[in-house]
C-alpha positions as CSV (number, residue, x, y, z in Angstrom):
1,X,0.0,0.0,0.0
2,X,1.3,3.4,-0.9
3,X,0.9,6.5,1.3
4,X,-1.4,8.1,-1.3
5,X,-4.2,5.5,-1.0
6,X,-4.0,5.2,2.8
7,X,-6.9,7.6,3.4
8,X,-9.4,5.6,1.4
9,X,-8.2,2.3,3.0
10,X,-8.9,3.7,6.4
11,X,-12.3,5.4,5.7
12,X,-15.0,3.8,7.8
13,X,-18.5,3.0,6.6
14,X,-21.3,2.4,9.1
15,X,-24.9,1.6,8.5
16,X,-27.0,2.4,11.6
17,X,-30.8,2.5,11.3
18,X,-31.7,5.6,9.3
19,X,-28.0,6.6,8.9
20,X,-25.3,5.6,6.5
21,X,-22.1,7.4,7.4
22,X,-18.6,7.4,5.8
23,X,-16.0,8.7,8.2
24,X,-12.7,9.8,6.6
25,X,-9.4,8.8,8.0
26,X,-8.2,12.4,7.6
27,X,-9.8,15.7,6.7
28,X,-11.1,15.8,3.1
29,X,-11.8,18.7,0.8
30,X,-15.4,18.1,-0.4
31,X,-17.3,19.7,-3.3
32,X,-21.1,19.1,-3.6
33,X,-24.5,20.7,-3.7
34,X,-25.5,18.8,-0.6
35,X,-28.4,20.2,1.4
36,X,-26.1,20.5,4.5
37,X,-22.4,21.3,4.0
38,X,-22.8,22.0,0.3
39,X,-20.3,24.0,-1.8
40,X,-16.6,23.5,-1.1
41,X,-15.5,22.8,2.5
42,X,-13.2,20.6,4.6
43,X,-15.2,17.7,6.2
44,X,-14.6,14.7,8.3
45,X,-17.5,12.6,7.1
46,X,-20.4,12.3,4.6
47,X,-23.7,11.2,6.2
48,X,-26.9,9.9,4.5
49,X,-30.2,10.2,6.5
50,X,-33.2,8.3,5.4
51,X,-36.5,10.1,5.6
52,X,-40.2,9.3,4.8
53,X,-42.8,11.5,3.3
54,X,-44.2,12.1,6.8
55,X,-40.8,13.5,7.9
56,X,-40.9,16.2,5.3
57,X,-44.5,17.4,5.4
58,X,-44.8,21.2,5.4
59,X,-43.9,23.3,7.2
60,X,-40.8,21.2,7.9
61,X,-37.6,22.7,6.4
62,X,-35.6,19.7,5.1
63,X,-32.3,21.5,5.7
64,X,-33.1,22.3,9.3
65,X,-34.3,18.8,9.9
66,X,-31.0,17.3,8.7
67,X,-28.9,19.9,10.6
68,X,-30.8,19.0,13.8
69,X,-30.3,15.3,13.3
70,X,-26.6,15.7,12.5
71,X,-26.1,17.9,15.6
72,X,-27.8,15.3,17.8
73,X,-25.2,12.8,16.5
74,X,-22.3,15.2,17.0
75,X,-21.5,15.1,13.3
76,X,-21.2,18.9,12.9
77,X,-18.4,18.6,10.4
78,X,-20.2,16.2,8.1
79,X,-21.6,16.8,4.6
80,X,-25.3,15.7,4.9
81,X,-27.5,14.0,2.4
82,X,-31.3,13.2,2.5
83,X,-32.9,10.3,0.8
84,X,-35.9,8.0,1.0
85,X,-33.9,5.2,-0.8
86,X,-33.2,2.0,1.0
87,X,-29.8,2.5,2.7
88,X,-29.3,-1.2,3.2
89,X,-29.0,-1.5,-0.6
90,X,-26.0,0.8,-0.8
91,X,-23.2,0.1,-3.3
92,X,-19.5,0.4,-2.5
93,X,-17.0,0.1,-5.4
94,X,-13.3,0.6,-5.1
95,X,-10.6,0.4,-7.8
96,X,-6.9,1.2,-7.9
97,X,-4.7,2.2,-10.8
98,X,-1.0,2.5,-9.8
99,X,-0.8,4.9,-6.9
100,X,-4.4,6.2,-7.3
101,X,-7.4,4.7,-5.7
102,X,-11.0,5.8,-6.2
103,X,-13.9,4.7,-4.1
104,X,-17.6,5.4,-4.9
105,X,-20.4,4.8,-2.4
106,X,-23.9,5.3,-3.6
107,X,-27.6,4.8,-2.8
108,X,-29.9,4.7,-5.8
109,X,-33.6,5.4,-5.8
110,X,-35.4,6.1,-9.1
111,X,-39.0,6.7,-8.2
112,X,-38.3,10.4,-8.8
113,X,-36.7,9.8,-12.2
114,X,-36.9,12.9,-14.5
115,X,-35.4,14.1,-17.7
116,X,-33.1,17.1,-17.7
117,X,-35.3,20.1,-18.6
118,X,-38.5,18.7,-17.1
119,X,-40.2,21.1,-14.8
120,X,-41.3,19.3,-11.6
121,X,-42.8,20.7,-8.5
122,X,-41.6,19.6,-5.0
123,X,-41.6,15.7,-5.1
124,X,-43.8,13.7,-2.8
125,X,-40.8,11.4,-2.2
126,X,-37.1,12.0,-2.4
127,X,-36.2,8.6,-3.7
128,X,-33.0,9.8,-5.2
129,X,-29.4,9.1,-6.3
130,X,-26.7,10.1,-3.8
131,X,-23.1,9.4,-4.7
132,X,-19.9,10.0,-2.8
133,X,-16.7,9.7,-4.9
134,X,-13.6,9.6,-2.7
135,X,-10.2,10.1,-4.5
136,X,-7.0,9.1,-2.7
137,X,-4.8,11.9,-4.2
138,X,-5.3,15.5,-3.2
139,X,-7.0,17.6,-5.9
140,X,-7.0,21.2,-6.8
141,X,-10.5,22.9,-6.7
142,X,-10.6,22.8,-10.5
143,X,-9.6,19.1,-10.6
144,X,-12.3,18.3,-8.1
145,X,-14.9,20.1,-10.2
146,X,-13.7,18.2,-13.2
147,X,-14.0,15.0,-11.3
148,X,-17.6,15.9,-10.5
149,X,-18.4,16.3,-14.2
150,X,-17.1,12.8,-14.7
151,X,-19.2,11.3,-11.9
152,X,-22.3,13.2,-13.1
153,X,-21.8,11.9,-16.7
154,X,-21.5,8.4,-15.4
155,X,-24.7,8.9,-13.4
156,X,-26.5,10.1,-16.6
157,X,-25.1,7.3,-18.8
158,X,-26.2,4.6,-16.4
159,X,-29.8,6.1,-16.1
160,X,-30.1,6.5,-19.8
161,X,-28.9,2.9,-20.4
162,X,-31.5,1.7,-17.9
163,X,-34.2,3.2,-20.2
164,X,-36.4,4.5,-17.5
165,X,-39.0,7.1,-18.4
166,X,-39.3,10.5,-16.7
167,X,-42.3,10.6,-14.3
168,X,-43.0,14.0,-15.7
169,X,-42.7,13.8,-19.5
170,X,-42.4,10.1,-20.2
171,X,-39.2,10.7,-22.2
172,X,-35.9,9.0,-21.2
173,X,-34.9,10.0,-17.7
174,X,-31.4,11.3,-17.2
175,X,-31.4,11.3,-13.4
176,X,-33.8,12.2,-10.5
177,X,-35.0,15.5,-9.5
178,X,-33.1,15.5,-6.2
179,X,-29.7,13.8,-7.1
180,X,-26.6,14.9,-5.2
181,X,-23.0,14.1,-5.8
182,X,-20.1,14.6,-3.4
183,X,-16.4,14.5,-4.6
184,X,-13.9,14.2,-1.8
185,X,-10.1,14.2,-1.8
186,X,-7.7,14.2,1.1
187,X,-6.2,17.5,2.2
188,X,-2.5,17.5,1.3
189,X,0.3,18.8,-0.9
190,X,1.2,17.7,-4.4
191,X,-2.3,18.2,-5.7
192,X,-3.5,16.7,-9.0
193,X,-4.4,19.5,-11.4
194,X,-6.5,17.5,-13.9
195,X,-9.1,14.8,-13.7
196,X,-10.7,14.7,-17.1
197,X,-11.4,11.9,-19.5
198,X,-7.9,12.0,-21.0
199,X,-6.2,11.4,-17.6
200,X,-5.6,8.1,-15.9
201,X,-7.4,9.5,-12.8
202,X,-10.4,10.7,-14.8
203,X,-10.8,7.3,-16.5
204,X,-10.6,5.6,-13.1
205,X,-13.2,7.9,-11.6
206,X,-15.5,7.2,-14.6
207,X,-15.2,3.4,-14.3
208,X,-15.9,3.4,-10.6
209,X,-18.8,5.8,-10.7
210,X,-20.4,4.0,-13.7
211,X,-20.1,0.6,-12.0
212,X,-21.6,2.0,-8.8
213,X,-24.6,3.4,-10.6
214,X,-25.1,0.2,-12.7
215,X,-25.1,-1.9,-9.6
216,X,-27.3,0.5,-7.7
217,X,-29.9,0.5,-10.5
218,X,-29.9,-3.3,-10.5
219,X,-30.6,-3.3,-6.7
220,X,-33.4,-0.8,-7.1
221,X,-35.0,-2.8,-9.9
222,X,-34.9,-6.0,-7.7
223,X,-37.5,-4.5,-5.4
224,X,-39.3,-2.0,-7.7
225,X,-40.0,-4.1,-10.9
226,X,-43.8,-3.9,-10.6
227,X,-43.7,-0.1,-10.0
228,X,-41.4,0.4,-12.9
229,X,-43.7,-1.5,-15.2
230,X,-46.6,0.8,-14.2
231,X,-44.7,3.9,-15.4
232,X,-45.5,5.4,-18.9
233,X,-43.2,4.1,-21.6
234,X,-41.4,5.9,-24.4
235,X,-40.2,4.9,-27.8
236,X,-36.9,5.5,-29.4
């Protein structure tokens, strides 16, 4: 094991009731649009919290709800994600190429599947896609954003290949209305400047994220086959 992949090797994943939490072995720079801790920040963990429709009935503020739950756990430095997807069906994929390791942990729910450009009001369920992509090498801000585009593209490719219709328009879905992606890299020197498709790191990120999504969709379909068949179909 090299020193550069030590952070991922020691990250700890725990599933505990309504929580799925990944605790980093060292501080990580995280970029996301997460409902709690979104933007760019240094974090010690990423935490999923499973909710039901009852939990989010107005006038509940989802952000304040999650902040309160994280505070109760003492996870004030965590990036927080909300979902109604089954946390027990999470996917954890890790691959190494030389001195670079990429790990992607995802929960996949597709009851809220929509096509980019569809206008959808507040969903009744947040059965969504949440992905954490952890990269063993430190990344510049620009490289972390580039890595996020790779993960996002992998998400979209997997959903399109699954041929699921948008609940809004019936056309091919490209994601869900409440997806969130977190890209995390260990804080440290010698930062990678690039993570695009033509880099070894970018290709590794793409492979790991795509496999995570593909497995996550398979798990979702195992328990939602009947609901999926009830959705409107599209033709290509």
